[in-house]
N, C-alpha and C positions, 0 to 999 in steps of 0.2 A: 200409773196410771201416766200419761204420756204430757207432757208439757208443750209450752207455745214460745217458738224462738221470737217471735214476733213482739207477744208481751215482754218479754226477757228485755230486748233489744228498746223496747221503748220504754221501759223501766228504767233500764241503763241512762238513757239518754234524760230523764226526767233528775233521778238521783245523782248520776255519775259515780257513786258507790254502791255496792251493798254487801253488807255483811251479815242479814239477816235471811236465812234461806228459806224462811216462810214466806218472802215476799217473790222469791222465784219456786211456786208448785208444781211439782211433775219430775219427771226422770228425763234424760236426752241420751240417745245410743250414738255412739263412736261409730264412724265408718268409714276414715282416714285421719293415718297419722304422718305429718312430715317431719323432717328432719333438718337441721342447718347449724352452721356455725358462726357463732358470735365475731362480729368485729371488733375494732379497736374502739369506734363513737358508741356501740352499746356497752362494752365495758369500761368506759368513763364515764356513762350515766348511771351504774350502779352505784346504791348506796349502802357500805362505804365502796370507793372507788376499787376497781379490781388492780392489784397489786403489779405497779409497773415491773414489766419486765419477766411477769411470770410465764411460764410457756405451758401449764396445764391448758387443755383446750377445754372450752365450755360448749355445750351443743344446747342449744334450743328446739321446742317444740313445738309444733303449730297441731290443732286436732280440728277434724270437723265433725261437728253435732249435726242430729237430727231429730226432729219431733214427728217424723213419720209422712211429714208435707213438706217443711222445708230446711233448710242446712244454713250451718252457720261457721266460718273458719273462726276458731279462737287461737290464741297467744297460752301458753301451759307457763305458769309461774315456775321459774328455775328450782327451787327446793320439788316441785313433780316431777322434774325430768328424769330423776334414777326411777320413777314407777314405769316408764315405758322400757326402759333397758332390762328392767326386771319382768317386762311381760305382765305386770299387772292391768295397768292401763294399756288396752287392747283392741283389735275390733269386736264389734259385737258387745261391748259391755255398756251397762248402762251407770248413768252420772248423774247425781244429784247436785244442782249447783250451790256450795255454800258462802261462796265469796267471790265477787266479780266486780269490776270498775271498767269504765270505758277511758280509753289511754289515747293520747295522740302522738303522730310520726312527726317529730319535730323538722322543719325544713322540707317537707314533701306536702304538696298540694295536688287538688284534682278539682277543676273549673273553679279556682278560686274557693273552693273548701279545704277546711284543715282533715285531712287524712286518718279518720278514728279505726280503731279497734279493740275487740273484747280481751279483755286480760282476765283470766279465771286464777282467783288465786287460793282458792279451795274446792276440793269436789269430793265426794263419796264415792268410791265405786261399789256399783250393785253387779251380782252376777245371778244368772238364770241358768239353768242348766238346759234350756233352748234356746239358742240362737236364731231369731228370725227375724230379715232386714226387710223395710218396704220395697217397693218399688223404685230402684235405685235410677232409672232412667228417667222417672217422672219428678224426682226430686229438682227443686228450684232453690237458688241462692236467695238469703233475703235481700232486696234492693240496698244498696249500697254504693255510696259515692269511691268507696275505695277499692281499687281495681284490684290491689293484694289480696282483697279475698275472695273473691270469684276466679283467681286464674294461679296457676302454678307458681307462686312467685312468694317468699317467705313475709309474714306481717310485720317483720322488725329487722333491723341492720341493712344495710348495704347489698346484700347478697340477691342476686334473680334468679337463683335455681337450688333446690333440695337435693341433700345427700338419702343414700340408704340407710335407712335407721339402724340397721343391725351391723354394717360395716359401713361407717359414715364415711369413708375416702371414696365411695364411689357416686355416680350420680342416681338421681331416682326418676323413676318414668323411661318412656321409650320413644320420646322425639328425637332422640340422635340417631335412632335406627331408620327412622324417614327421611332425615333432612341430611341427606348424601351430597357430597360433590358431585357436580354436572359432570357428564360424559363428553369427551371429544370425539365427533363423527368424522367422518368422510367430507361432510358440506363444510363443517369450521375450516376455514382460513388456518392454514399451517402457520405456525411462525416462522418467521424469517432470520431471525438472530437466537440461535439456541447454542449454549455454551457447555463444555463439559467442565465438570467440577473441580479439574485440576486446574484451568484458566480461571478459572472465576477465584480459587484461592490463591493463584498468585498475583494479580490485579486488583483483587477488590478493593483495597485501599483508594486506590487511584478510578475505580469507575464510577459514573456519574449515576444517581438512581434516576428511574428503577432500575435495578441491576437484571442482567440478562434474563432470558428465558431458559431455564433448565431440565431436561429431559431424563428421568431415572427411574428404578426400579426399587421398589420397596424390600428389603433383603432381611429385616428382622424389626418385630413389633416389640417396643419396651412396655411398661408398665403407665397406667393412666395416674396420676398424681393430683391428690387433690393438697393444696397449698393454702387454704382458705382459714388460718389459724390466729386469733389474737389481733395481732399488729398487723394485718391484711385486710384491705378493705375491697379486694377487687370483686367485681359483680359472680363472676363466671371464674373461681380461682381453680382451673384444671390445668395439667401441663401433662401432655404426653411426649414420647421420644420414639422414634423412628430411623433405622440404618438403613440409607439411601445409597445405590450407587450407579457409575454408569461404566462405560468402557476405561474411564480414568483411575478412577479413584472411588472409595467408600468416604461417607459423611455421616454425622448426627443431624439430624432432623429436630425440631423443638416446636411443640405446637402448643401456641396458647387460646385463651378464650373461648368465647360460646360454642366457637367453629369446630376448636381440637375435638370433641367429643364424637362428633357425626362422623369427622375425616378417620379418626383413629378407626371407629368401629368398623371402617369400608376399607382402608389402606391394608387390607391383608398382606401377608409376605409373598411375593411376587405379583402384586400389582403396581400398574405401571403409572407414573403421575407425570403431569407437565405443569410446573410450577412457575407462575409469574408475580410478581410484587412482593417477593419475600423481603427480609431481613438477614443481615449477617451479623455474628459475634463472634466473640473467640471463643473457645473450645473451655467449657467449665468444667465439664468431668469427662476424663480420658478412658474411663472404663467401656468395652466395648464389649458383644459377643464372641463368641469364635466361631467366625464365617466358616461353610461348608463348600469344599471343592474349588474352581477357579477363581469365587468370590471372595475366599480366604485369603489370595496372593493380592488383591486390592490393597494399596497403601491408603489410611486414612488419613485425610486432610486436617490440618489443625484449627476449624472453625465449622460454627455451627449455622445450620438453615434454619432461620428463625420463622416461622408461619404463623400471621395474626388474622384479625378479623377481617384485615382489608388484602389477605393474600389471595389470588386467584389460583384455586387448583382443580384441574381436571383428571380422571380418570380416563387413560387413552385402552381400549379394548385391544388385545393382543393379535388380533387379525385388522388392525386397523390401516386400510391401504396406503395412506397418505405418508404415513411415517413407518412402513415396512422396514425400510433401510434403518434407520436408528435405533428401532425396535431391535433386529436380529443383534447389534453390538452388545444390548444390555448383558451385564452378566447374569446367569440363571441360578433358582434356588436349588441344590443338592442337599443330600441329608447325609448323615454318619451315623444309622443305626448299629448299634451294640446289644448282642443277648445277654441274656441270664449268665453264661460262662465268662463273657468278657468283660463284663461290669466287675465282677470280683477283681480282675486284673489292672482296671483303668485306673489311673492316678486320681488322688483326691483332689477334689474341687474342678476336677475336667469335667465338661463338658459332654453328652451323647443323645442320641436322639434313641429311642425306644418304642417296640410296638409289643403290646400284650392281652391276652383275654384277661379281663378284672375278674377275681374272685371273690373279693372284699370290699367294700367300701364302708368306712365307720362313720359316725355322727359328725357333722361339723360343729367344730368347738371355736368359741370365741377366746381369745387373748388381748391382754394387755399390751401394745407395742410399745411406746413410750408415750410421756407428756398426754397421758388418758385417751390415745387414738388405739381404736380398735379393729382387731383384723381376724379373719376365720380361715380356718384350713380343716382338711381332714385328711387322713390315711386310706391309702388304696394297697391292696396285693394284686400282683400280676402275675401271669404264667406266659410263658412262648414257644414252651417245645424244645429249648435249649438245653432244658435242666428239670429235675424234678421238683427243684427248690423254688418258690415264689421271689420276686425283690419287691421290697416295700417302697410306696412312694406317697411321699407329701405333697398337697397339691394345696395350694393359697386360693381363696374364693375370687377370683377375676372380674367378676359380673360382666365386664364388656366382652372380652376375646372369647370367652365359653361360658355358656351356663352350668357351673360347677354342679349344682345341685340336680342336672340331670342325669349325671351318670348313676350307673347301675351295674349289678354284677350282670355278667355274658354279655355285655361289648366287648369290643374290640378298640382299646384306647391305643392311639399315636400321641406320644408325646416329644416335643423339640425340646433342646437347649436343656436338657434336664442337667442337674448337676452332681456328681456322684461324692456320697460323703462314705468315710471309712470310719468306724467308730475306734474312738482310743481305748489303747488296753485297758484303760481303768474304768470303762463302761460295761453296763451288763444289758444284754439283748435277749429278744423272746428267740428261742430255741438256738441261740450259736447264731444266729445271720448275723454279720458284722459289717454289711452293706448295704446303702439304701439311697434313694435317690428322694431329690427335693426340685420342685419347680424354681424358677429364676424369673426373673424380670423379664425374658425374653422367651418364656415357655410358650407354647401356643398348643392345643389341643384340639382333638380331631377323633370324632368315632362314626361319623358317617365315611364311608370310603367308594369313592365313583373314579372313573376314567379320569375326571377332570381332575383328582388329586395328584399332585406331582412327584408324591412317595410310592404311588402304588406299585410300581414296578421294580423297586431296590429287594433285593434278597430275602433281608430279614422280614419283609411285608409279606411276601410270597410263602416263605415258610409258615408263616402262622396261618395264613390262608389254607394251605396244604394240610397242616395240622388239624384245623377246624374240621376241614373238607373228608380228609381219608380216615382220620382216629376217632369214627363215630362211636366205637365203643367208649372211648377214656371221656371223649366230650359229654354222651349222654351219663357218666357217672359223676363226673364235675359237675353238671348241670342239677341232679338230684343231690347230692352230698356236701360238695365243696364251696359252692356259692351259698353266700351270708352278707347280712345287710347289718347296720347299726353297731351300736356297743360303742366303746370306748378304747380307743389306741393304747395298745399294752407294748409296743415294740420296744421303746426304753425302759428297761428295768434298775434305772438307778445306776449307782456305784457300788465297785468290789468293797471298798473300805470307808470309815470315817474320814481321814485323810484325804483319800480323792472326792469326797461329796464336800469336804471344806474348800478346798483346792477349787472346787468350780466357781465358787461364791467370792473368794477372797480367806484369809486363814484364820477367822475369827468368827464366831456367834454375835458378836456384837452388831446390833442393827439388822440382821438375819433372820433370828429366831422371836418370833411372835409370844411372846408372853401371855400364861394363861389369861391374865384378865381381860386380852383383847380377842380371844379366840373367837367368841360372839361374832364381835364386831368384824372379823375378817369372814365371818360367814353370812353376815347380813349383808355386805357390801358386794357379794358377789352378783353378778347379772346372769341374764339369761341365756344358758349357755355357753358359760364361761366356763374355763377351766384355767387354776391358778395353781402353782406349786409352793409350797408353803415348808420353811422349818419349825419343827415342834419340838420340846424339849417334856420328858414326863415320865410315868410310869405305865406299865401294862396292869391294870384292873382285871379283866376277865377275857377268856379265850372261847371261841363256839365254833363249830364245824358245822354248814349246811350241806347236807349231801341230798346232789340232785341225781346222778347215775355214777359213783364212785365204784370200781370194779374192783374184786377181792382175788388178786391174783399174784403170785409169788415173782412172776416175772416181768418185766414192764410190757404193757400192753399199749397197741396202737392203733387208730382208727377214727373214723368219722361218729359220732354219736352225739344227738340232741336230744335235751330233756325239757319237760315242760313246768314242773314243779317240784319242789325240796321236798324229797322222801321223810327226811330225819333233820333231826337237831341235838349237837349231842355240847355240854358245856364241858370242855376239858379241863379249866383252869380257873381258879378264883383267888385273886389277890384280899385275903380276909383284913389284912391291917390295913390296906388302902381304902377298900370298902366301908371299915369303921370311919376313916378320917376323913371321908366325902359325905358322910350321913344322907342328907336326902337330895343330895345334887344331882339331877336328871342331864340325859345325856343334850348336847346342843340339838344333835338331828335326831330326833325320836322317830321322824318317818324315811323309813328306807325303800327304795325302790329299785333291789339288787339287780334284776332281769335287766337294768336299763344299760348296766357293766357290761352285759356279754353279746356276741351278735348274733341274730336270730337267723333260721332258716329260712333261705330265700327262694320263692319261686316267685317265675315267672308272670303268673296271672295275679299275684298281688302287688305289683310293682306300684301302679297307682298309689296305693294304701303307702308302702316304702317312701315312695317320693314326698308323699304329703307327711309323713313322719320325720323324714330328713329335713326337709326344708326350713327356712326360719319362718316364725307367724305370719301370717300377711298382713302388710300395714294398710290396706285398701281393701272396704268390700266387695268391690267387683270381682277381684279374683280368691276370694275369703272360702275356705272349704273346712267343714269339720273336722277336727281331730280326730285322729284315728290312734293315737296311743294305747287305747285300750287293746284294741285288735290287734295291736302288731306286738303288746307284751304279751299277748297269748300264744304265741308261735314258740317253737318250741328254740331253744338257744344252746349253743355251744359251751358245755360248762360242764364238771364232773362233779364239782363243787367248790365251796369258797368258805374263808374264816372271816367271823365279824372281831375284832380287837379292838375291845373299848379300851381306852387311855385316858389318862388324866394327867392334868398338869404339873411339873414341879412344885408349885405351891398349893396345889391342891383346890383349883380356883374355877377349874370347868372339866367338863367331859365330852369326849366325842367317841363315836363310833366310827369304826373304821372299816371295808371293807379291805381283804388282801386275797389277790387271786394268785393262790398256788402255782408251782412250776413243777411238771414231773421230775422225777431225778432216778438215776439206776441206785444200786448198793453199794455202800451201806447207805441209807436214808439220811439225809442231816437231820440234825436237833432241829427243836423251835429255835434258837436264839441263829443257828446255821440257815436256817431258813429265812429270817427274817432278813439277815445282813448280806444275804447272797451268797454265802462262802459255800458253795458247792456247786458241783458239774450239772448242769439242767440236760437233759436230754434233748437230742435235735430231732427235727422232723425225718421220716423216715421216707426213702425211694418205694412206692409201691407198685412200681411199673412205668411203663412211659408214659411221663410228662406228667404223674400224680405222683402226691406226696400226701403222708399222713401223719396227722399229730401224736404227740404220745399221750395218755391217758393217766390220769392221776388215781391212786391205789390204796387203798384201806392202810396197807404196810405203812406208808407214808404218813398218814393220820395217826395209826398207832405210835409211832416213833414220835412225833409231835407232841402226844399225850401223853408219852414217859416222860418228856423232859421238859413240858412247860414248866413247871415249878420252877426250873431254874431262872426265871426272869422277876420271882416274886421282889429280889431285892438289889434287880439292877434299876439303874437310871438310863433311859434310852434319847438318843436324838432322832426323830421321825422324819421323814421325807412323804410327804404325803400330798398327792395331789386332789385339791378342792373342786369339784362338778356342780353346776345348778340346770340339770337336765329339764327341770320342770319349777313351774313359779314356786312351788312349795315344795318340793325335794331337793336336797343337799347331800351329794354323796360325797365322802371323805376316803379314796383311794391310796391305801398305805401301800405304798411303793419299797421303802426300804426302812429297817430299823435297824440302828448303832449300839452297842453297848458303850455309854461315856466313859472313859478311862478317869480313874481317880484326880489324875492331875487337872482334868478338864471338867470334873462337876461343877469346881467352884465359877466358872466363865460360864457354863451352861445357866447354874443357878441365878447368876447376874442379869442375865440376856432375860431370864423370865420375869423379873421383877421389873414393875413398872416405874421407870424413873419421875 
């Protein structure tokens, strides 16, 4: 039964506080969710006040409710915020209001009226199998004197803009796309006093303000930074960095304020800018990208050009007649493309430009950066025709520069300023691939390639175009067999030894190993689509093998093969002693959805479903679409089989079911303990002809060797390297990457780390 928001608001005005849900009958639907960070004034008003100097970021949420006729924006209580990040409070859900009150925004008035807003302290979430929205265009806000309730402005704090809830370091909405800088036309009066950057750098301390006009080209575009955390009270706390240059030198240009977002979006590399009314400051960070071609020979001046809300920035078309001579003197954008063969020889942490055909796109996963800041990334595989081997690329969600969620297999991707990373000898990787690429702060991505793109005539680009045009048979095979989407990234396979693993985070388990009493807390604290690496200590209780399409051959088998269902399930080992000690304790993650772990076979006719599956849940009803999880999970996956390894904590306080994805190996096949700790040579990818590779298949011979030696783990204590994933609201996967036998001299340390202090 739908409630009435108008009645709800009038009751709040009368009683100020409602703690009885019977006074607010009915249900209200959520049609929008907004996120922003707290500022210092908000944190000081908390009871008790937020700890002075704490760096943990506090995110706040506003939600818009509707009763089918009207809508109302409400502030969500702090303890309920984690339900948004876990995708429990989501678009389309219905809520019953159990406790609410009317609050006042201190220090802010509107036509002599005190600004009020609705504060939701307790709600009950209701789920329905079918989600239906009213006519969103006909919904109107309840009459209010608070402009914050009807506009895209946070209800509390001094912030004037929202952030994207799933990656709260990027702006929400698209107003920055439309509100771009003005364009300089031939009809405009040409500035008479244009200085080159070097002259400005030499005399800026003696120059009167405003500083003279500068005429520059954007040579690189850095990331958009969000710095609105805790102590910062800025209304639009965004900062962006551009590298600009003219005929004399290059400089860092820093953008601040509300205009930073729109200028940042439109200032693509190669854009020509006419800048007036700027400020100058000493260079804060001397880290610059490696520019290509003649621009790379320009000296960097030791200052920053600062663009704020009152700076005049105009974009100059490259064919502008009045400034044609100045345009000819500006440095041009050049590229340094490297193919797969050259990447293996490139220096570690050098940067290259790449082009390739996307063959695999994993699911986006989120991770905690530091101080509670969220970021997101996905893994890609590309081929470029120079080698049968693919190269792995890690892409971070940059939102503004390119909608990364639009990436899909079969596209030709150009990525600039990619960092080359070589794995250390102590690290293990998929199919013995030892090099990968990672996007940097200055990476640009392109998937549409027209004559206007500056890179289209480079040999590497034409080589990939020729490969796609001329090798039709190979391309058809790739489209029907190699293209795949989804799954978790498995490129990093852990470390070769326990010593190497400990060195990656220190030389002791203290503070790194999660005690068994806190395993449930670690799982419950996962947010939606989060990937978290944890260290656990314990015993192996049970080992099972789930066969999808395991091959029965005495020799290594290669090829692309996709399976839909588990054919058989075999129990290989049960630790009777551990089972007895555990008693009736059940696994923490009883629901497993193993197919989410593996990539699905991709078909272009299903692209819209794959796109809806890969993207983060909608935060606005206007772009909501029904989930396609069940349909995607029915598609065949690239997997021969997998193990379910049930582990128990050292003091038998908790049990966890882990999925272990095996790696095909050559004879003699490894024992179960060798399989878990990575002490064997995994088979590499095989060259299957021009530009095509094939993965090795997992065989029954390897399963039989695991079965024969599984009992060796019975009396062993292990240190487990586990990746925790929450791909769905109600599904938590534990991916067992490695399990190391704990030496007798370190068992005491591990036991102490597992004990609750």
